[in-house]
Each structure stands twice: as structure tokens, then as C-alpha cells.
N, C-alpha and C positions, 0 to 999 in steps of 0.2 A: 425456573432456575435462575438465580438471582447473580447480577453479573458482580464476577471475583474479581479484582483489580490485581493484585497477584499474581492470579493463572495468565489472566490477558498481559503485565509487563512481561513479566517472564519468558512466553512465547513470544512476544514483539520481540526482548530482547535476542534469543535464538536465532530467529530468521535475520534480525539484521546483522547478527555473529554470520550466518551464515550467509549469504548475500553480500557481504565486504570480503570475506573467504572467498569465492565465488569470482568474483571480480577480479582479487586480485591473483588470482591461480589463471584466470581466463577458460573458464571450463565452464562445462554446464553441471547441473545439479541430477545428484545421483538422486533414485527414485524415495530413499529414505528424507534425502536433504529437501526435494521438492517436499514430502508431507511439512515438515519444519518450515518451510516457507509460506506452505501453507496453512499454516496457522497464525499470520501474520494477521492484526486487525486495527492496526492503527492505535490512536491515541485518545482519539475522541472518548471526551467523560473523563480523562484522567489527570486532573488537574496538578495533581501531584508534581508530573513532571516540568511546572512553572516554576516550583520552588527551588531556592539556590542550591548550590551540593559543589563542594570542592575545597574547601575551605575551609576549617576545625571552627567548630560550633555553629555551621548551618544549620543543624536542627534545629534551635532556637526559634529561628522562623517559621520551622512549620506547624501547621496545624496539628492536633492532638489525632483528628481522625487520618491524616495521613501519616505519620510519626510512621508507623511501623512498613509504608514504601520509600524510607527512605534507602534503607540500603541496596534496594532493587534499582532508584534511579539514581544511584549514584554509579551500581553498576552501568544500568545503561549510558549516563556520559561516558564511560569509562572505555567503552565499546566503542563509539561514535570517537572520539579521539582517536582513539589506536587506527579504526576504520577508516576515519577520513585523511588520516597522513598529513595534513596542516591546520595550523591553526584557522584559516579562512576558509576551508572545505568545515570543520567542525562545525564554525559559526552559523555555514550556510543550512548544514541538517541540525543544531537545535533551534534555528529561526523558522524552518519549516518544520519543524517538529512542535512547536510552538502555536503556529499559524494554524495546526490541523487541529487542535484540543475541541474547536467547537463546531468541527464540521465532518469530521473522520467519523461516520456512521456507514457502516456497509449495507449493501443491499442483502436482504437473504435470499438464498438460493430459490425457497418456497416460487416467487415473486417473479423473478428471473425465467424459472422454468416457468411458469404460467403463462408469461408472456410471447416466450419460444411455442409452447403449443399451441397457443392461440395462429401466431404465424402460420404456423404449418396446417393447421386448420384451413386455413385462408389459400392455401397453396403458395404461399409465397415464400422464394426461397432467395435469400442475399445472397448477392455475388460481392458487396462492397459493403463491409459494416463499420459504421464509428461510433466510440464510447469517449464521448469528451471527458469523463469524470469518471474513470476506470476502477479507484481505488487498487485491490488486489487481483480483482477481473472473475468477478461472479458470472459477468454477463461475457465476458470474454471465453468463460469456462464452457458456460451451456454452449453461445452459438459454434465452438468449435467442434463441439459436439453433435450439436442437428445439423451444423451446415458446415462440413469440413471445407468444400469449396471456396467458402467465403473467404476473401480477402480482408482483413483487419485493420482496423487504426488507431490506436489507444492514446487517449491524453490522459496523464495523472500529472497535477501543479505539484504534491507532495513529495519532494524531492527523495523519501525515504521506502514510501509510497512505491514509487516510478522505481527503485533500485529492485525491491522484490517484485512488481511486477514484468520488470526485463528478463527476469532470471526465471520466473514460472511459462512465461512467452517467449522465447527468444528468438523466434521465426516472425514474429509479428514486427509490425511498425506501430513500435513504442514512445512517444516523446512526453520527457519528463519538463513540463510546463503545460503554463493554462490554454484550454483552449481558447481564447479569444485570438491567439497568435496565429492559429490557421490560418494560411495562406489563401489568397482568391482563386488560385490555380485549381484549390478541389473543389472548389462552386458545383453543384451536380454531380460531383463524383460518387458519393456515399446512396445507397437502395433505403439503407435502414441506417437510424441512429439513434441508441436509449443508453437511457443512464436514470439515475434515482436523483 
């Protein structure tokens, strides 16, 4: 199946809107909202989000191959401005989004499930799990299903992805920052660390 940038953008916009709404209303996601959040897949490979929007005539700076994404990218920026609440937070969201273009490619569930099965075959039952680059939670999802007693700590550097992850796993320790910021007090705490 070919990568569909329009569908990918649409799903991401809907998930970001939902995360901002949940944050604003300070409540947990409904099952329907959770399904929307789970479709979020970051902006890896969607270079069109780097193109300018917000001023009349910005379309002229876009490549012909990306021009059909202009309305969606414009909507994305509108959602970010509204959800962020102020210009500084909006700029942080945009900066984080742009930084993720080359790095936000999430681990397929099949790979994660294979790793979990390998742990189970060896009778390894983690009690403290760390994902230093959690994305939207492929590892957290699998670990919570197979090792529900495990305490989980997740790092996610991307601000928007961190918002989504926090809504999907509100009971876990989610840190929206780089793993390099982990404190020395965590040394030796985790029995399993996994990421892509």
C-alpha cells in the first residue's frame, strides 16, 4: 500500500485537534477519541509541512508535487495556533514538528509484538520498562497488553507526539523531552529498555 500523504495529514490534524481538546477540557479520551489519537503517525516524510503558509501568495513557494497539500498544511497551522493558545507555544509546536520530519517513522506493531513474544518465550517478565523514544506508543501498547504489572516510563522528544502519547497512556510516566535528560537516580532502575 502506497504512502498517502493526504490521508496521513488528515489523521494527524484530527488527532492533534483531539489532544488539544482533551488537554483544554482536562479529561480522558472517550473510546472514539482514542481511536482518533491512535491514527496519529507523526510527520516523517511529509516535507510539505516545511513550506510557508499564513500569508497571501505563499502557494507560489510550494513545489507542484506538494501543492495539493497546501489546504491541509494551512489547516494544520490553524489548529496549532488555536490549540497552543499563544504565539510562543505555537512556535514551539511548529519547531518540534519541523524537527521530526526526518526522524518520525514509527515501529510497526509486528516488530514490537515479535520482541514481546521473544521475551515471553524466555520467561522474562519486566517490572520496570523504559522506552526512550516512544512515539505514539507501539512498545507501550504491546507491553501493557502482555505485562500489565510493569511500571512504564516513556520519553518522547517531539512536543506534539508527546501530547498524543500522554492522552493515550495517562497513567504512565510520560516525559516530553529528550532521553538524554534522564537523571542519574534512574540508573539501574529499568529491567527492560526497548525502542526503534
